C-alpha positions in Angstrom: -16.2 6.5 -96.0 -15.7 2.4 -96.5 -12.0 2.2 -96.3 -10.3 2.7 -93.1 -6.2 2.3 -92.3 -5.8 1.2 -88.4 -2.3 2.3 -87.7 -1.1 0.2 -84.7 -2.1 -3.2 -84.4 -1.8 -3.4 -80.5 -4.7 -4.5 -78.3 -7.3 -1.2 -79.1 -6.1 -1.1 -82.8 -6.6 -4.8 -83.4 -10.2 -4.2 -81.7 -10.8 -0.8 -83.9 -9.9 -3.0 -87.0 -12.2 -5.8 -86.1 -15.2 -3.5 -85.1 -14.9 -1.7 -88.4 -14.6 -4.8 -90.7 -17.4 -6.6 -89.2 -19.7 -3.4 -89.9 -18.7 -4.0 -93.7 -15.8 -1.5 -94.1 -12.5 -2.3 -95.9 -9.8 -2.4 -93.2 -6.0 -1.9 -93.6 -3.8 -2.6 -90.6 -0.6 -1.1 -90.2 2.6 -1.7 -87.6 6.2 -1.5 -87.8 6.4 -5.0 -86.1 5.5 -7.9 -87.9 5.2 -10.0 -84.4 2.2 -7.4 -83.8 0.7 -7.9 -87.2 0.9 -11.6 -86.5 -0.9 -11.2 -83.1 -3.5 -9.1 -84.6 -4.2 -11.5 -87.1 -4.5 -14.2 -84.2 -6.5 -11.9 -82.1 -8.9 -11.3 -85.3 -9.5 -15.0 -85.7 -10.3 -15.1 -81.7 -12.7 -12.2 -82.2 -14.6 -14.0 -85.4 -15.0 -16.9 -82.6 -16.1 -14.7 -80.0 -18.8 -12.9 -82.3 -20.0 -16.6 -83.2 -20.1 -17.7 -79.9 -20.9 -15.0 -77.6 -23.0 -12.6 -80.0 -24.6 -15.0 -82.1 -22.6 -13.8 -85.2 -23.4 -15.9 -88.5 -20.3 -17.9 -89.4 -20.7 -16.1 -93.1 -20.5 -12.6 -91.4 -17.6 -13.5 -89.1 -15.6 -14.9 -92.3 -16.5 -11.9 -94.3 -15.2 -9.6 -91.7 -11.7 -11.6 -91.5 -11.5 -11.1 -95.6 -11.9 -7.5 -95.3 -8.9 -7.0 -93.2 -5.6 -6.6 -94.8 -2.1 -6.2 -92.9 1.0 -4.1 -94.0 4.5 -3.5 -92.8 4.7 -0.3 -95.4 2.8 2.6 -94.4 2.2 4.2 -97.8 0.8 0.7 -99.0 -1.5 0.8 -95.9 -3.0 4.1 -96.6 -3.2 4.2 -100.3 -6.8 3.9 -100.3 -7.7 5.3 -96.8 -10.8 7.7 -96.6 -10.2 7.7 -92.9 -7.2 6.7 -90.6 -7.4 5.6 -86.7 -3.9 5.9 -85.1 -3.1 4.1 -81.9 0.8 4.5 -81.7 2.3 4.9 -78.3 1.2 7.5 -76.0 4.6 9.5 -76.3 4.1 13.0 -78.0 7.5 12.9 -80.1 6.6 9.6 -81.4 3.3 10.8 -82.4 4.6 13.9 -84.0 7.4 11.9 -85.9 4.7 9.3 -87.0 2.2 12.0 -88.3 5.0 13.6 -90.5 5.7 10.5 -92.2 1.8 9.9 -92.5 1.5 13.1 -94.0 4.0 12.5 -96.6 2.4 9.4 -98.2 -1.3 9.6 -97.5 -3.9 10.9 -100.1 -5.2 14.2 -100.1 -8.5 13.2 -99.4 -7.6 11.0 -96.0 -9.3 12.2 -92.7 -6.6 11.7 -90.1 -7.8 10.6 -86.3 -6.0 10.1 -83.3 -7.1 7.2 -80.6 -5.1 8.9 -78.0 -6.2 8.5 -74.6 -4.4 11.3 -72.8 -3.2 14.0 -75.5 -5.5 16.5 -77.3 -5.4 16.9 -81.1 -3.8 20.3 -81.0 -0.7 19.2 -79.5 0.4 17.5 -82.8 -2.2 18.9 -85.3 0.3 20.9 -87.3 2.5 17.7 -88.0 -0.3 16.2 -89.8 0.1 18.9 -92.6 -3.8 18.9 -92.7 -5.3 20.1 -89.3 -8.6 21.1 -90.8 -8.8 17.2 -91.4 -7.6 15.9 -88.1 -9.4 15.3 -84.9 -9.9 12.6 -82.2 -11.8 9.4 -82.5 -11.4 7.8 -79.4 -12.4 4.0 -78.3 -12.9 2.2 -75.1 -12.0 -1.1 -74.5 -13.4 -3.4 -75.2 -14.8 -1.5 -78.1 -17.8 -3.7 -78.9 -19.2 -3.6 -75.3 -18.1 -0.3 -74.3 -19.6 0.9 -77.5 -18.7 4.5 -77.5 -16.8 6.4 -79.9 -15.6 10.0 -78.8 -15.3 12.8 -81.3 -13.2 15.7 -80.7 -11.8 18.2 -82.8 -9.4 21.1 -82.2 -9.6 24.8 -83.2 -8.8 24.0 -86.9 -11.0 21.1 -87.4 -13.5 21.7 -90.1 -17.2 21.3 -89.0 -18.0 19.0 -92.0 -15.1 16.8 -91.4 -16.2 16.6 -87.5 -19.8 15.7 -88.5 -18.6 13.1 -91.3 -16.5 11.2 -88.3 -19.5 11.4 -86.0 -21.6 9.6 -88.8 -18.7 7.4 -89.4 -18.6 6.1 -85.8 -22.3 5.3 -86.2 -21.7 3.1 -89.1 -19.2 1.1 -87.1 -21.8 0.2 -84.6 -20.7 2.7 -82.1 -22.7 5.2 -80.0 -21.0 8.8 -81.1 -19.9 11.0 -78.1 -19.5 14.4 -79.8 -17.5 16.8 -77.7 -17.3 20.4 -78.7 -14.4 21.6 -76.8 -10.9 20.1 -76.3 -10.6 18.0 -73.2 -7.8 16.0 -72.0 -9.5 12.7 -71.3 -12.7 13.4 -73.1 -15.5 12.2 -71.3 -14.9 8.8 -70.1 -11.4 9.2 -69.0 -12.0 12.6 -67.1 -14.4 10.3 -65.0 -12.2 7.2 -64.9 -8.8 8.6 -64.4 -9.8 10.2 -60.9 -11.4 6.9 -59.8 -8.3 4.9 -60.8 -6.1 7.3 -59.1 -8.2 7.0 -55.8 -8.0 3.2 -56.1 -4.1 3.4 -56.7 -3.6 5.7 -53.7 -5.5 3.5 -51.2 -3.6 0.3 -52.6 0.0 2.0 -52.8 -0.3 3.5 -49.2 -1.4 0.4 -47.7 -4.9 1.3 -46.7 -6.2 -1.8 -48.3 -5.4 -4.6 -50.7 -6.5 -4.5 -54.2 -8.9 -7.3 -53.9 -10.5 -5.6 -50.9 -10.9 -2.4 -52.7 -12.6 -4.2 -55.8 -14.8 -6.2 -53.8 -16.0 -2.8 -52.0 -16.8 -1.4 -55.3 -18.4 -4.0 -57.1 -20.7 -4.8 -54.0 -21.5 -1.1 -53.6 -22.2 -0.3 -57.1 -23.2 -3.6 -59.2 -20.1 -3.2 -61.4 -18.7 -6.1 -63.1 -15.3 -5.5 -62.0 -13.5 -3.0 -59.7 -10.8 -0.4 -60.4 -7.8 -3.0 -60.5 -9.9 -5.1 -62.9 -10.1 -2.2 -64.8 -6.4 -1.1 -64.8 -5.9 -4.7 -66.3 -8.2 -4.1 -68.7 -6.7 -0.8 -69.7 -3.1 -2.2 -69.4 -0.2 -1.5 -67.4 1.7 0.4 -70.2 -1.1 2.8 -70.6 -1.5 3.0 -66.9 2.3 3.9 -66.9 2.1 6.4 -69.3 -1.0 8.2 -67.9 0.8 8.4 -64.6 4.1 9.7 -65.8 2.3 12.6 -68.0 0.2 13.3 -64.8 3.9 13.4 -62.9 5.3 15.7 -65.4 2.5 18.0 -65.5 1.8 18.4 -61.9 5.2 17.7 -60.4 3.6 15.5 -58.0 6.0 13.1 -56.6 3.3 10.6 -55.7 2.2 10.2 -59.1 6.0 9.4 -60.2 6.1 7.0 -57.3 2.9 5.3 -58.6 4.2 5.1 -62.0 7.8 3.6 -61.0 5.8 0.9 -58.9 3.8 -0.1 -61.9 6.7 -0.3 -63.9 8.6 -2.5 -61.3 5.8 -4.6 -60.1 4.2 -5.2 -63.3 6.0 -4.2 -66.7 9.3 -5.2 -65.8 8.0 -8.8 -65.0 5.9 -8.8 -67.9 2.7 -8.6 -66.2 0.9 -6.1 -68.8 -2.7 -7.0 -67.8 -5.1 -9.0 -69.7 -3.2 -8.8 -72.7 -0.5 -10.6 -71.4 -2.5 -13.0 -69.3 -1.8 -11.3 -65.8 -1.6 -8.2 -64.1 -3.0 -7.5 -60.6 -5.2 -10.8 -61.6 -4.6 -13.9 -63.7 -6.6 -14.4 -66.8 -8.7 -15.9 -68.5 -10.5 -16.5 -65.2 -9.6 -13.5 -62.6 -10.7 -14.2 -59.0 -13.3 -11.2 -59.4 -15.2 -13.4 -61.5 -15.4 -16.1 -59.0 -19.2 -16.4 -57.5 -17.4 -16.4 -53.9 -15.3 -13.3 -54.6 -18.0 -11.0 -53.1 -18.6 -13.0 -50.2 
């Protein structure tokens, strides 16, 4: 599989596209928003510079990666040659279902569909794909090339050959495959991460400690590069809100709803979307937790 269509040009979609292109794959990036596509182009130029400066990539390798990426506002054109797709549309079930109905109508028969959903399992919208046997999750963490795992998770109807092919594909992308043999909301990484972030949010929103103190405690105690609120900025406030709202609906927990509303009013409504917007709990590109004096 050498042709991948990345469907959704947001933060993670842009990273997946770059990672695939840098490892020699032909990439089509689709989004309904021309502004999102323009931002993705700018991000890819930034990634090229990052790979040259931080990771020692050759100028030719970075330029070749940029040349392998094409951008589309038309879904049919984006997927016309796709061997595999990676979907990163918003984490709203009805949006995903509607999107897959449209995708199924235009994608070639050969194309394997994958979702990069962080909160939903494939069986929740597998029937809308029109090819449940060729549909599964291929989930990436942020940033893709540093947290270089790719979690591969099928559902009851996913063909084993398709599952194995996607595991191999992630390895060709330069990722470390993490195969899951049973559907699990949150996969491995988010099943571990979500309770951690939830505990931090409870401490903060209940007034037990401020976010810098919580981050500092975690970083000093574990040697981690950032704490839970730095991670929230990395994940992005929209994703944090979506996850909290999903938890509130699933559990009926009023505290989860309060946390989600606090994220919306204190951050999203003010344009503080996390690292992507330059501000969340911290200001970027030089957040306080990277200051040498932060842990003192």
